[in-house]
N, C-alpha and C positions, 0 to 999 in steps of 0.2 A: 504494500500500500504506500502511495507517495506520502512524503512527509513535508510539512511546511517549515521552512527555516527562516530565521530572522533576516531582514534585509541588511546587506552589507554594502558599504561604499566601494565602488569599483574604480580603479585608476584608469586614466586615459590610455588608449592603446599605444604601442610602440611602432613608429613609422621609420622607414628608411631615411637616414640623414639625422635622426634624433641623437641626442647626447645621452650616453649611459654613464652614470657615476659609479665608481668603484670605491667600496669602503672596507675597512678591516675592523669590525667591532669585537673580535675575539682574540685569537692568538696572532703573534707576529708573523710576518711573511717575508719571503726572500724576493729580491728584485727580479731574478731571471724568470721564474714561473709567472710572476705578475705581468711582466712585459710580454711573455709568450701568449698569455691569455688575452691581454689587451689587443695584441696584433690580430688574434683570431676574431675578436669582436669587431674590430675595424674592418676586416675582410667581409664581414656580414653586412656592411653598409652603415655602420653607426660610428658616431664620433665618441671619443673617450675623455673623461675628466676624472682626476683624483687629486687629492691634496698631497703635497710633498711629504707631509707628516705621516703618511700611510705606512712608511717603512720604519717608524720609530719602534723602540722596544722598551718594555718595562717588565722585568722578569720574563715570563712566558707570554705576556700580553702584547698587543700591537700599540704600545704606548700607554700613557696614563689614562685613567678613566675619563678625566675631563676632555682629553683629546678625542677619545672614541665617541663620547656623547655629543660633542660639538660637531664632529664629522657627520654623524648620523642625522642630527636635526637640521644641519645646514643643507645637506643633500636633499632633504624633503622640501625645504622652503625655497630653494633656488629655482628660478623660472627656467633656466637653461637646461637643467637636468630633467630628463623625461622618464628615466628608469634607474633603479639602484640595484647593482649586483654585488654581492659580498665576495671578497677575495678568497676567503677560506673560513673554516670553522675553528676547531681546536677547543678552546675554552675561554670563557670570559664574558659572554653576552648576559649572563645573569646579573652581573654588576650594573648593567645599564638599566635594569628594570625600575629601580627606585630613583634613577637620575633623569630619565627621559620623560618628557611630558607627552602622554599618548594623544592628547588633544591636538598638539602640534602636528603629529603624524597624520591623524585622521582628517584634519582640516586641509591637509595638502596631500591627498592620495596620489601615490605613485606606485608603479610596478616595483616590487621589492622581492628579490630572489636570493635563496640560499638554502642550506640544509645543515645537517650535523648539529653543532652547537647553536646554529642560527635558528633551530627549531624553537628555542625559547622566545625569540622575537616573532616568529611566524604565528605561533599559537596565541601569543599575547595580542598582537595586532589584529588577528582574526576575531578574538573574543571582544576586542574594543570596537569592532565593526568595519574592518577593512579587508578586502580580498588581497591575498598575497600569494607567493609562489614558492613551492618546494622544488628546487631545480639547480642547474649547474652553476658553479662558481668560477670566478675569473682565474685564480692562480691554481686551480685544480683541474676541472673538466675542460674548460676552454683552452687550457695550456697543453693539452695532449691530443693526439690524433684520435678521431672517433670518440671524443669525450662527451659530445652533446647530441641528444636526440633532436634533430632539427625540426621534424614534423610537429612534435608536441610543443616545442619552444615557439614556433610560428603560430600554431593554433591558439595556444594559451594567451599569448601576448598581443595578438593582432585583433582580438575582438570577435573571433569566430563564434557563432551562436551555439552550434552543437557539433561535437566531434567525439571520436571514440578511439580506444586503444585496446588491441587484442592480440594481433598476430606477431608483434615484435616487442613484447614487453618482458619476455622471459617467465611469465606467470604460469603456474600450474594449479589445478583445482585441489582443494582440500575438503571443503564441505559445500555441496551444491545448493543453489538457491538464487533468488533475485531480491534485491533490496534497493531502496532509494533513500538518500540522506544527503547531508552536507559533507563534502569532502574535507577531511581534517587530519592532522597528525604530523608525524615526522620521526625523528630519532627517539627510540624507546628510552634510552638513558635520560634524555632531556624531558620527555613526557613524565616519567616517574619522578624526576627531580622537582617538578612543579607541585607535587602533592603536599598538602599541609601549608602552602604559602598563599599569599593574596593573589598569586598568578596561576593558580591551579587550573589545569586544563578542563574545558567544558565539552564533554564527549556525547551528550545526549543527542539522539537523532542524527548521528554521523555515520558516514562510511569512513571508518578509521584506518588510516595508513600508518603502518608501524615498520620501522627499519632500524638496523644498527650494523656495527662492524667490529670485528675482533673481540667478540663477546662470547664467552663459553655458554653452551646450552643450559647449564644449571643456573647461570646468571640471567639468561633470557627467561627461564622458568620463574625465577624469583621475582623479576620485575613484572612479568605478566600477572603473576599471582598478586602482587601488590596492587596493580591496577584493578584486578578483579575484586579483591577484598575491600578496596576503597570505593567500590560501586561504579567505577569508571567504564566497565564493560556491560553493565546491566541494561542500558538503554541504547547501546550501539546497534545500528541496523545491519552492518556488515563490516568485515575486517579484511584488509589486504596487506600482506606482509611484503617487505622489500626483498632484495636479493640476499640479504643477511650474509654479506661477504665475510668469509673466514670465521664464521661463528661456529667453530668446532672445538671439541675438547681435545681430541688427538686425531691424527690422520686415520687410524684404524678403529675408531669408536664403533661399537656394534649397534648403534641406534642412530636415527636421523633427527635433525632439528624439527622436522615436520611432526614426528611422533611426539616429541616433547611438547610442542605447541598444541597439538590435537588434544592432549589430556586436559588442557586448561580451557580450551574454547569450545569443545564438542558439545557441552551441555547448554551453550548459549542459544543454540538452534537458529543460527544466522549463517549466511553464506560467508565462506572464508577462502581466500586465494593466497598463494605463496610464490615469491620469486619475482615480484614486480620491480623493474629496474629503475628506481629513482632514489637519489641520495648517494650513499656509499655503494658504488657499483663497479663492475669490471670494465664497462664500456657504455657509451651512448646513454647518458643520464637523461631520463624523462622528466619534463617539466609538468608539475601538477598544480593546478590552481586551488589554493586552500580557501574555503569559504563559499564555494558555489555548489549548486545541486548536482548530484551525480547518481548514476545507477550502476550497481555492481551485479553482474550476472556470472555465476559460477556453474558451468556445465561439466559433464563427465570428461570432456577432453579440451575444454577451453575456458579461459577467464576473460571477460570483457568488462572494461570500465568505460562508461559513457558519460561525458560531460554534457549536462543538459541545458546550460546557459552560458552566455559569454562571460569571461572573467574580467574583461576590460570594456571600456566604452570608447567608441570612435567619435571624436568631435567633428562636427560638420563645419 
């Protein structure tokens, strides 16, 4: 049965020749992958802008908190910047939560793209009322060959009304069924880290996307159980897991991660897919619009994710 989701502010679509701003709100970055990623974005037909301070370091952070906050807020209010792509994740976006004014962000809606530690901002911005994007980052996916899934990047950011993903996502069925809800989620470690804070994730009536990297199956088990015990899975309409890259205990373990996951989600009686290639991936990072209506269909041999509305608006 279709679900009604709250209205979210949609950012303007990204057009050829627009300027993309690059930010580093979490861990520090190296200049070479940053430049490689920027060159790839330029080749796609966009101009680039970032502050010289983006390469600053403070312990493992990309500079001091004041620098990272100012960078984020200024990118949103600048008229010349039409989209914001994070350079990388790592750790540190949780520091921004108490320092950034969310009203500043939502009053100046722009395409905002990232994953991993950036999940903290994606879910917070979404809960505050703005559509944003779980997708490729400048010094990571754009910096390597075949790092970006071009079709989903274009569909998500150009204002396409309806589009779907099925044949080239890497996803496989776990529990069959069909459900509609608001697409939401990101890195499992970050989703769980929000619990018990003022920034706790809001998962009711969602198609929940969950992914992680280099995390052992028992740790995945523990975090999923924490979500379940916290009531965060009870009103979810469907779940789709990411590629879960290198989430193994040992090379010759005698069980699969899918078996571990199934023990936790089977009694939810909702469709579940596994292996969807967005976030920490081996190649071709898929862009997912967070905060729009979506339909998840899990069949015996196929997983299909349909985006049921545009994620951006095209200004006339």
